[in-house]
PQR file of N, CA, C, O and H, with PARSE charges and radii, in Angstrom:
ATOM      1  N   MET A   1     163.697 158.421  69.360 -0.4000 1.5000
ATOM      2  CA  MET A   1     164.707 159.569  69.960 -0.0000 2.0000
ATOM      3  C   MET A   1     164.611 160.874  69.260  0.5500 1.7000
ATOM      4  O   MET A   1     165.307 161.832  69.597 -0.5500 1.4000
ATOM      5  N   GLY A   2     163.555 160.928  68.064 -0.4000 1.5000
ATOM      6  CA  GLY A   2     163.390 162.110  67.729 -0.0000 2.0000
ATOM      7  C   GLY A   2     164.102 162.701  66.651  0.5500 1.7000
ATOM      8  O   GLY A   2     163.982 163.920  66.523 -0.5500 1.4000
ATOM      9  H   GLY A   2     162.989 160.150  67.790  0.4000 1.0000
ATOM     10  N   ALA A   3     164.852 162.050  65.814 -0.4000 1.5000
ATOM     11  CA  ALA A   3     166.000 162.068  64.863 -0.0000 2.0000
ATOM     12  C   ALA A   3     164.953 162.432  63.653  0.5500 1.7000
ATOM     13  O   ALA A   3     163.855 161.885  63.559 -0.5500 1.4000
ATOM     14  H   ALA A   3     164.949 161.060  65.918  0.4000 1.0000
ATOM     15  N   ASP A   4     165.403 163.355  62.806 -0.4000 1.5000
ATOM     16  CA  ASP A   4     164.943 163.759  61.424 -0.0000 2.0000
ATOM     17  C   ASP A   4     164.718 162.587  60.611  0.5500 1.7000
ATOM     18  O   ASP A   4     165.429 161.585  60.697 -0.5500 1.4000
ATOM     19  H   ASP A   4     166.295 163.799  62.883  0.4000 1.0000
ATOM     20  N   HIS A   5     163.722 162.699  59.809 -0.4000 1.5000
ATOM     21  CA  HIS A   5     163.444 161.412  58.722 -0.0000 2.0000
ATOM     22  C   HIS A   5     164.775 161.286  57.797  0.5500 1.7000
ATOM     23  O   HIS A   5     165.229 160.176  57.519 -0.5500 1.4000
ATOM     24  H   HIS A   5     163.144 163.513  59.739  0.4000 1.0000
ATOM     25  N   GLN A   6     165.377 162.501  57.333 -0.4000 1.5000
ATOM     26  CA  GLN A   6     166.611 162.292  56.371 -0.0000 2.0000
ATOM     27  C   GLN A   6     167.669 161.580  57.155  0.5500 1.7000
ATOM     28  O   GLN A   6     168.379 160.769  56.561 -0.5500 1.4000
ATOM     29  H   GLN A   6     165.008 163.403  57.559  0.4000 1.0000
ATOM     30  N   ILE A   7     167.839 161.801  58.401 -0.4000 1.5000
ATOM     31  CA  ILE A   7     168.939 161.110  59.330 -0.0000 2.0000
ATOM     32  C   ILE A   7     168.849 159.802  59.248  0.5500 1.7000
ATOM     33  O   ILE A   7     169.830 159.101  58.998 -0.5500 1.4000
ATOM     34  H   ILE A   7     167.262 162.460  58.883  0.4000 1.0000
ATOM     35  N   LEU A   8     167.254 159.176  59.521 -0.4000 1.5000
ATOM     36  CA  LEU A   8     167.174 157.729  59.690 -0.0000 2.0000
ATOM     37  C   LEU A   8     167.265 157.136  58.296  0.5500 1.7000
ATOM     38  O   LEU A   8     167.562 155.950  58.154 -0.5500 1.4000
ATOM     39  H   LEU A   8     166.458 159.745  59.724  0.4000 1.0000
ATOM     40  N   GLN A   9     167.037 157.872  57.341 -0.4000 1.5000
ATOM     41  CA  GLN A   9     167.426 157.334  55.747 -0.0000 2.0000
ATOM     42  C   GLN A   9     168.492 157.173  55.690  0.5500 1.7000
ATOM     43  O   GLN A   9     168.962 156.113  55.276 -0.5500 1.4000
ATOM     44  H   GLN A   9     166.796 158.836  57.456  0.4000 1.0000
ATOM     45  N   ARG A  10     169.244 158.216  56.105 -0.4000 1.5000
ATOM     46  CA  ARG A  10     171.003 157.807  55.757 -0.0000 2.0000
ATOM     47  C   ARG A  10     171.560 156.647  56.826  0.5500 1.7000
ATOM     48  O   ARG A  10     172.421 155.838  56.481 -0.5500 1.4000
ATOM     49  H   ARG A  10     168.862 159.077  56.442  0.4000 1.0000
ATOM     50  N   MET A  11     171.093 156.654  57.882 -0.4000 1.5000
ATOM     51  CA  MET A  11     171.303 155.572  58.680 -0.0000 2.0000
ATOM     52  C   MET A  11     170.930 154.124  58.185  0.5500 1.7000
ATOM     53  O   MET A  11     171.656 153.130  58.178 -0.5500 1.4000
ATOM     54  H   MET A  11     170.392 157.311  58.163  0.4000 1.0000
ATOM     55  N   LEU A  12     169.638 154.244  57.777 -0.4000 1.5000
ATOM     56  CA  LEU A  12     169.212 152.872  56.759 -0.0000 2.0000
ATOM     57  C   LEU A  12     170.013 152.460  55.788  0.5500 1.7000
ATOM     58  O   LEU A  12     170.326 151.277  55.658 -0.5500 1.4000
ATOM     59  H   LEU A  12     169.048 155.052  57.782  0.4000 1.0000
ATOM     60  N   GLY A  13     170.447 153.475  54.959 -0.4000 1.5000
ATOM     61  CA  GLY A  13     171.090 153.253  53.804 -0.0000 2.0000
ATOM     62  C   GLY A  13     172.634 152.932  54.261  0.5500 1.7000
ATOM     63  O   GLY A  13     173.336 152.434  53.381 -0.5500 1.4000
ATOM     64  H   GLY A  13     170.192 154.436  55.065  0.4000 1.0000
ATOM     65  N   ASN A  14     173.218 153.155  55.500 -0.4000 1.5000
ATOM     66  CA  ASN A  14     174.325 152.845  55.870 -0.0000 2.0000
ATOM     67  C   ASN A  14     174.311 151.240  55.763  0.5500 1.7000
ATOM     68  O   ASN A  14     174.903 150.474  55.004 -0.5500 1.4000
ATOM     69  H   ASN A  14     172.647 153.559  56.215  0.4000 1.0000
ATOM     70  N   VAL A  15     173.400 151.027  56.823 -0.4000 1.5000
ATOM     71  CA  VAL A  15     173.081 149.578  57.222 -0.0000 2.0000
ATOM     72  C   VAL A  15     173.162 148.625  56.038  0.5500 1.7000
ATOM     73  O   VAL A  15     173.831 147.595  55.956 -0.5500 1.4000
ATOM     74  H   VAL A  15     172.918 151.649  57.440  0.4000 1.0000
ATOM     75  N   ALA A  16     172.025 149.386  54.780 -0.4000 1.5000
ATOM     76  CA  ALA A  16     171.531 148.617  53.899 -0.0000 2.0000
ATOM     77  C   ALA A  16     173.133 148.332  52.879  0.5500 1.7000
ATOM     78  O   ALA A  16     173.243 147.393  52.091 -0.5500 1.4000
ATOM     79  H   ALA A  16     171.481 150.223  54.847  0.4000 1.0000
ATOM     80  N   VAL A  17     174.138 149.277  53.118 -0.4000 1.5000
ATOM     81  CA  VAL A  17     174.949 149.220  52.252 -0.0000 2.0000
ATOM     82  C   VAL A  17     176.296 148.321  52.783  0.5500 1.7000
ATOM     83  O   VAL A  17     177.170 147.815  52.080 -0.5500 1.4000
ATOM     84  H   VAL A  17     174.049 150.040  53.759  0.4000 1.0000
ATOM     85  N   GLU A  18     176.197 148.304  53.863 -0.4000 1.5000
ATOM     86  CA  GLU A  18     177.162 147.471  54.753 -0.0000 2.0000
ATOM     87  C   GLU A  18     176.502 145.857  54.508  0.5500 1.7000
ATOM     88  O   GLU A  18     177.214 144.856  54.438 -0.5500 1.4000
ATOM     89  H   GLU A  18     175.487 148.716  54.433  0.4000 1.0000
ATOM     90  N   ALA A  19     175.270 145.851  54.418 -0.4000 1.5000
ATOM     91  CA  ALA A  19     174.772 144.310  54.407 -0.0000 2.0000
ATOM     92  C   ALA A  19     174.821 143.593  53.299  0.5500 1.7000
ATOM     93  O   ALA A  19     175.077 142.390  53.323 -0.5500 1.4000
ATOM     94  H   ALA A  19     174.691 146.664  54.475  0.4000 1.0000
ATOM     95  N   LEU A  20     174.519 144.428  51.930 -0.4000 1.5000
ATOM     96  CA  LEU A  20     174.966 144.274  50.648 -0.0000 2.0000
ATOM     97  C   LEU A  20     176.098 143.820  50.255  0.5500 1.7000
ATOM     98  O   LEU A  20     176.316 142.772  49.646 -0.5500 1.4000
ATOM     99  H   LEU A  20     174.311 145.405  51.911  0.4000 1.0000
ATOM    100  N   VAL A  21     177.089 144.901  50.731 -0.4000 1.5000
ATOM    101  CA  VAL A  21     178.337 144.347  50.432 -0.0000 2.0000
ATOM    102  C   VAL A  21     179.019 143.329  51.173  0.5500 1.7000
ATOM    103  O   VAL A  21     180.043 142.785  50.759 -0.5500 1.4000
ATOM    104  H   VAL A  21     176.911 145.752  51.225  0.4000 1.0000
ATOM    105  N   GLY A  22     178.433 143.048  52.327 -0.4000 1.5000
ATOM    106  CA  GLY A  22     178.973 142.234  53.341 -0.0000 2.0000
ATOM    107  C   GLY A  22     178.584 140.911  53.075  0.5500 1.7000
ATOM    108  O   GLY A  22     178.876 140.052  53.907 -0.5500 1.4000
ATOM    109  H   GLY A  22     177.601 143.490  52.664  0.4000 1.0000
ATOM    110  N   ARG A  23     177.770 140.497  51.717 -0.4000 1.5000
ATOM    111  CA  ARG A  23     177.622 139.347  51.165 -0.0000 2.0000
ATOM    112  C   ARG A  23     178.430 138.787  50.337  0.5500 1.7000
ATOM    113  O   ARG A  23     178.402 137.576  50.118 -0.5500 1.4000
ATOM    114  H   ARG A  23     177.532 141.195  51.041  0.4000 1.0000
ATOM    115  N   VAL A  24     179.243 139.599  49.779 -0.4000 1.5000
ATOM    116  CA  VAL A  24     180.308 139.303  48.959 -0.0000 2.0000
ATOM    117  C   VAL A  24     181.711 138.692  49.680  0.5500 1.7000
ATOM    118  O   VAL A  24     182.410 139.477  50.320 -0.5500 1.4000
ATOM    119  H   VAL A  24     179.266 140.583  49.957  0.4000 1.0000
ATOM    120  N   PRO A  25     182.070 137.401  49.571 -0.5600 1.5000
ATOM    121  CA  PRO A  25     182.827 136.788  50.098  0.2800 2.0000
ATOM    122  C   PRO A  25     184.126 137.407  50.198  0.5500 1.7000
ATOM    123  O   PRO A  25     184.412 137.890  49.103 -0.5500 1.4000
ATOM    124  N   LEU A  26     184.961 137.580  50.990 -0.4000 1.5000
ATOM    125  CA  LEU A  26     186.451 138.233  51.200 -0.0000 2.0000
ATOM    126  C   LEU A  26     186.318 139.550  51.063  0.5500 1.7000
ATOM    127  O   LEU A  26     186.617 140.146  52.097 -0.5500 1.4000
ATOM    128  H   LEU A  26     184.728 137.188  51.880  0.4000 1.0000
ATOM    129  N   ALA A  27     185.865 140.471  49.873 -0.4000 1.5000
ATOM    130  CA  ALA A  27     185.578 141.588  49.510 -0.0000 2.0000
ATOM    131  C   ALA A  27     184.561 142.394  50.552  0.5500 1.7000
ATOM    132  O   ALA A  27     184.611 143.611  50.731 -0.5500 1.4000
ATOM    133  H   ALA A  27     185.622 139.986  49.033  0.4000 1.0000
ATOM    134  N   GLY A  28     183.610 141.472  51.218 -0.4000 1.5000
ATOM    135  CA  GLY A  28     182.799 142.080  51.934 -0.0000 2.0000
ATOM    136  C   GLY A  28     183.215 142.265  53.461  0.5500 1.7000
ATOM    137  O   GLY A  28     182.833 143.113  54.267 -0.5500 1.4000
ATOM    138  H   GLY A  28     183.570 140.483  51.073  0.4000 1.0000
ATOM    139  N   ASP A  29     184.065 141.269  53.605 -0.4000 1.5000
ATOM    140  CA  ASP A  29     184.584 141.504  54.975 -0.0000 2.0000
ATOM    141  C   ASP A  29     185.828 142.508  55.051  0.5500 1.7000
ATOM    142  O   ASP A  29     186.188 143.028  56.107 -0.5500 1.4000
ATOM    143  H   ASP A  29     184.375 140.580  52.950  0.4000 1.0000
ATOM    144  N   LEU A  30     186.346 142.688  54.011 -0.4000 1.5000
ATOM    145  CA  LEU A  30     187.581 143.906  54.193 -0.0000 2.0000
ATOM    146  C   LEU A  30     186.615 145.147  54.009  0.5500 1.7000
ATOM    147  O   LEU A  30     186.951 146.153  54.634 -0.5500 1.4000
ATOM    148  H   LEU A  30     186.054 142.266  53.153  0.4000 1.0000
ATOM    149  N   PHE A  31     185.489 145.223  53.259 -0.4000 1.5000
ATOM    150  CA  PHE A  31     184.861 146.593  53.563 -0.0000 2.0000
ATOM    151  C   PHE A  31     183.947 146.671  54.609  0.5500 1.7000
ATOM    152  O   PHE A  31     183.218 147.658  54.694 -0.5500 1.4000
ATOM    153  H   PHE A  31     185.217 144.406  52.751  0.4000 1.0000
ATOM    154  N   ASP A  32     183.873 145.546  55.608 -0.4000 1.5000
ATOM    155  CA  ASP A  32     183.233 145.633  56.832 -0.0000 2.0000
ATOM    156  C   ASP A  32     183.952 146.380  57.751  0.5500 1.7000
ATOM    157  O   ASP A  32     183.430 147.123  58.582 -0.5500 1.4000
ATOM    158  H   ASP A  32     184.466 144.743  55.539  0.4000 1.0000
ATOM    159  N   THR A  33     185.461 146.146  57.580 -0.4000 1.5000
ATOM    160  CA  THR A  33     186.450 146.430  58.337 -0.0000 2.0000
ATOM    161  C   THR A  33     186.762 148.163  58.272  0.5500 1.7000
ATOM    162  O   THR A  33     187.195 148.770  59.251 -0.5500 1.4000
ATOM    163  H   THR A  33     185.885 145.543  56.905  0.4000 1.0000
ATOM    164  N   VAL A  34     186.529 148.676  57.245 -0.4000 1.5000
ATOM    165  CA  VAL A  34     186.581 150.005  56.878 -0.0000 2.0000
ATOM    166  C   VAL A  34     185.260 150.819  56.864  0.5500 1.7000
ATOM    167  O   VAL A  34     185.342 152.005  57.183 -0.5500 1.4000
ATOM    168  H   VAL A  34     186.178 148.184  56.449  0.4000 1.0000
ATOM    169  N   PHE A  35     184.243 150.387  56.581 -0.4000 1.5000
ATOM    170  CA  PHE A  35     182.950 151.030  56.248 -0.0000 2.0000
ATOM    171  C   PHE A  35     182.266 151.787  57.675  0.5500 1.7000
ATOM    172  O   PHE A  35     181.968 152.968  57.853 -0.5500 1.4000
ATOM    173  H   PHE A  35     184.177 149.424  56.322  0.4000 1.0000
ATOM    174  N   LYS A  36     182.149 150.549  58.634 -0.4000 1.5000
ATOM    175  CA  LYS A  36     181.647 150.545  60.140 -0.0000 2.0000
ATOM    176  C   LYS A  36     180.285 151.587  60.038  0.5500 1.7000
ATOM    177  O   LYS A  36     180.171 152.746  60.437 -0.5500 1.4000
ATOM    178  H   LYS A  36     182.391 149.589  58.489  0.4000 1.0000
ATOM    179  N   ALA A  37     179.513 150.891  59.492 -0.4000 1.5000
ATOM    180  CA  ALA A  37     178.171 151.719  59.424 -0.0000 2.0000
ATOM    181  C   ALA A  37     177.410 151.858  60.970  0.5500 1.7000
ATOM    182  O   ALA A  37     176.516 152.695  61.093 -0.5500 1.4000
ATOM    183  H   ALA A  37     179.605 149.950  59.167  0.4000 1.0000
ATOM    184  N   ASP A  38     177.758 151.104  61.993 -0.4000 1.5000
ATOM    185  CA  ASP A  38     177.259 151.538  63.038 -0.0000 2.0000
ATOM    186  C   ASP A  38     178.078 152.705  63.819  0.5500 1.7000
ATOM    187  O   ASP A  38     177.444 153.328  64.671 -0.5500 1.4000
ATOM    188  H   ASP A  38     178.484 150.424  61.893  0.4000 1.0000
ATOM    189  N   LEU A  39     179.519 153.070  63.581 -0.4000 1.5000
ATOM    190  CA  LEU A  39     179.915 153.959  64.193 -0.0000 2.0000
ATOM    191  C   LEU A  39     179.452 155.186  63.352  0.5500 1.7000
ATOM    192  O   LEU A  39     179.159 156.275  63.846 -0.5500 1.4000
ATOM    193  H   LEU A  39     180.034 152.564  62.889  0.4000 1.0000
ATOM    194  N   ARG A  40     179.420 154.886  62.031 -0.4000 1.5000
ATOM    195  CA  ARG A  40     178.734 156.376  61.327 -0.0000 2.0000
ATOM    196  C   ARG A  40     177.188 156.590  62.003  0.5500 1.7000
ATOM    197  O   ARG A  40     176.968 157.674  62.543 -0.5500 1.4000
ATOM    198  H   ARG A  40     179.658 154.001  61.630  0.4000 1.0000
ATOM    199  N   ASN A  41     176.331 155.765  61.980 -0.4000 1.5000
ATOM    200  CA  ASN A  41     175.080 156.190  62.348 -0.0000 2.0000
ATOM    201  C   ASN A  41     175.231 156.621  64.062  0.5500 1.7000
ATOM    202  O   ASN A  41     174.342 157.324  64.543 -0.5500 1.4000
ATOM    203  H   ASN A  41     176.510 154.885  61.542  0.4000 1.0000
ATOM    204  N   ILE A  42     176.278 156.208  64.855 -0.4000 1.5000
ATOM    205  CA  ILE A  42     175.845 156.576  66.203 -0.0000 2.0000
ATOM    206  C   ILE A  42     176.412 158.385  66.047  0.5500 1.7000
ATOM    207  O   ILE A  42     175.909 159.332  66.652 -0.5500 1.4000
ATOM    208  H   ILE A  42     177.000 155.636  64.464  0.4000 1.0000
ATOM    209  N   GLY A  43     177.525 158.442  65.101 -0.4000 1.5000
ATOM    210  CA  GLY A  43     178.125 159.801  65.064 -0.0000 2.0000
ATOM    211  C   GLY A  43     176.876 161.005  64.499  0.5500 1.7000
ATOM    212  O   GLY A  43     176.762 162.169  64.882 -0.5500 1.4000
ATOM    213  H   GLY A  43     177.933 157.673  64.609  0.4000 1.0000
ATOM    214  N   MET A  44     176.139 160.360  63.606 -0.4000 1.5000
ATOM    215  CA  MET A  44     175.023 160.995  62.996 -0.0000 2.0000
ATOM    216  C   MET A  44     174.076 161.335  64.133  0.5500 1.7000
ATOM    217  O   MET A  44     173.589 162.450  64.323 -0.5500 1.4000
ATOM    218  H   MET A  44     176.232 159.415  63.295  0.4000 1.0000
ATOM    219  N   MET A  45     173.880 160.289  64.838 -0.4000 1.5000
ATOM    220  CA  MET A  45     172.781 160.381  65.899 -0.0000 2.0000
ATOM    221  C   MET A  45     173.290 161.653  67.064  0.5500 1.7000
ATOM    222  O   MET A  45     172.668 162.610  67.525 -0.5500 1.4000
ATOM    223  H   MET A  45     174.276 159.384  64.683  0.4000 1.0000
ATOM    224  N   GLU A  46     174.385 161.274  67.231 -0.4000 1.5000
ATOM    225  CA  GLU A  46     174.927 162.132  68.350 -0.0000 2.0000
ATOM    226  C   GLU A  46     175.139 163.497  67.922  0.5500 1.7000
ATOM    227  O   GLU A  46     175.036 164.339  68.814 -0.5500 1.4000
ATOM    228  H   GLU A  46     174.890 160.497  66.856  0.4000 1.0000
ATOM    229  N   LYS A  47     175.463 163.980  66.537 -0.4000 1.5000
ATOM    230  CA  LYS A  47     175.340 165.248  66.049 -0.0000 2.0000
ATOM    231  C   LYS A  47     174.229 166.063  66.008  0.5500 1.7000
ATOM    232  O   LYS A  47     174.126 167.252  66.309 -0.5500 1.4000
ATOM    233  H   LYS A  47     175.547 163.296  65.813  0.4000 1.0000
ATOM    234  N   ALA A  48     173.078 164.960  65.435 -0.4000 1.5000
ATOM    235  CA  ALA A  48     171.508 165.448  65.381 -0.0000 2.0000
ATOM    236  C   ALA A  48     171.132 165.994  66.777  0.5500 1.7000
ATOM    237  O   ALA A  48     170.704 167.147  66.813 -0.5500 1.4000
ATOM    238  H   ALA A  48     173.161 163.994  65.191  0.4000 1.0000
ATOM    239  N   LEU A  49     171.236 165.345  67.856 -0.4000 1.5000
ATOM    240  CA  LEU A  49     171.169 165.135  69.321 -0.0000 2.0000
ATOM    241  C   LEU A  49     171.727 166.572  69.992  0.5500 1.7000
ATOM    242  O   LEU A  49     171.122 167.089  70.931 -0.5500 1.4000
ATOM    243  H   LEU A  49     171.584 164.408  67.827  0.4000 1.0000
ATOM    244  N   ALA A  50     172.741 167.067  69.510 -0.4000 1.5000
ATOM    245  CA  ALA A  50     173.742 167.664  69.953 -0.0000 2.0000
ATOM    246  C   ALA A  50     173.085 169.127  69.294  0.5500 1.7000
ATOM    247  O   ALA A  50     172.756 169.992  70.106 -0.5500 1.4000
ATOM    248  H   ALA A  50     173.232 166.647  68.747  0.4000 1.0000
ATOM    249  N   SER A  51     172.926 169.355  68.050 -0.4000 1.5000
ATOM    250  CA  SER A  51     172.325 170.237  67.375 -0.0000 2.0000
ATOM    251  C   SER A  51     170.853 170.645  67.955  0.5500 1.7000
ATOM    252  O   SER A  51     170.460 171.804  68.086 -0.5500 1.4000
ATOM    253  H   SER A  51     173.193 168.652  67.390  0.4000 1.0000
ATOM    254  N   ARG A  52     170.277 169.724  68.206 -0.4000 1.5000
ATOM    255  CA  ARG A  52     168.580 169.666  69.222 -0.0000 2.0000
ATOM    256  C   ARG A  52     168.992 170.189  70.162  0.5500 1.7000
ATOM    257  O   ARG A  52     168.629 171.355  70.317 -0.5500 1.4000
ATOM    258  H   ARG A  52     170.596 168.783  68.100  0.4000 1.0000
ATOM    259  N   LEU A  53     169.727 169.709  70.986 -0.4000 1.5000
ATOM    260  CA  LEU A  53     169.790 170.217  72.392 -0.0000 2.0000
ATOM    261  C   LEU A  53     170.277 171.638  72.348  0.5500 1.7000
ATOM    262  O   LEU A  53     169.708 172.485  73.037 -0.5500 1.4000
ATOM    263  H   LEU A  53     170.022 168.762  70.861  0.4000 1.0000
ATOM    264  N   GLY A  54     171.355 171.969  71.535 -0.4000 1.5000
ATOM    265  CA  GLY A  54     171.860 173.445  71.519 -0.0000 2.0000
ATOM    266  C   GLY A  54     170.985 174.163  70.802  0.5500 1.7000
ATOM    267  O   GLY A  54     171.485 175.248  70.502 -0.5500 1.4000
ATOM    268  H   GLY A  54     171.817 171.281  70.975  0.4000 1.0000
ATOM    269  N   SER A  55     169.919 174.029  70.407 -0.4000 1.5000
ATOM    270  CA  SER A  55     168.944 174.964  69.603 -0.0000 2.0000
ATOM    271  C   SER A  55     167.730 175.129  70.784  0.5500 1.7000
ATOM    272  O   SER A  55     166.928 176.058  70.690 -0.5500 1.4000
ATOM    273  H   SER A  55     169.513 173.148  70.651  0.4000 1.0000
ATOM    274  N   GLN A  56     167.675 174.353  71.672 -0.4000 1.5000
ATOM    275  CA  GLN A  56     166.477 174.402  72.747 -0.0000 2.0000
ATOM    276  C   GLN A  56     167.012 175.619  73.905  0.5500 1.7000
ATOM    277  O   GLN A  56     166.307 175.902  74.874 -0.5500 1.4000
ATOM    278  H   GLN A  56     168.327 173.599  71.748  0.4000 1.0000
TER
END
């Protein structure tokens, strides 16, 4: 998709945090309901693509 390496690193970090905290029983489930790494990553990708398309 042509995203910046910095954005890809942040997206990977979001998934890693969710995976690590998600391993903790009960607290991980509660964290997963609030954190939503996938939605954060979609938002970052949309913002990156919008700024990229706007600069062309």
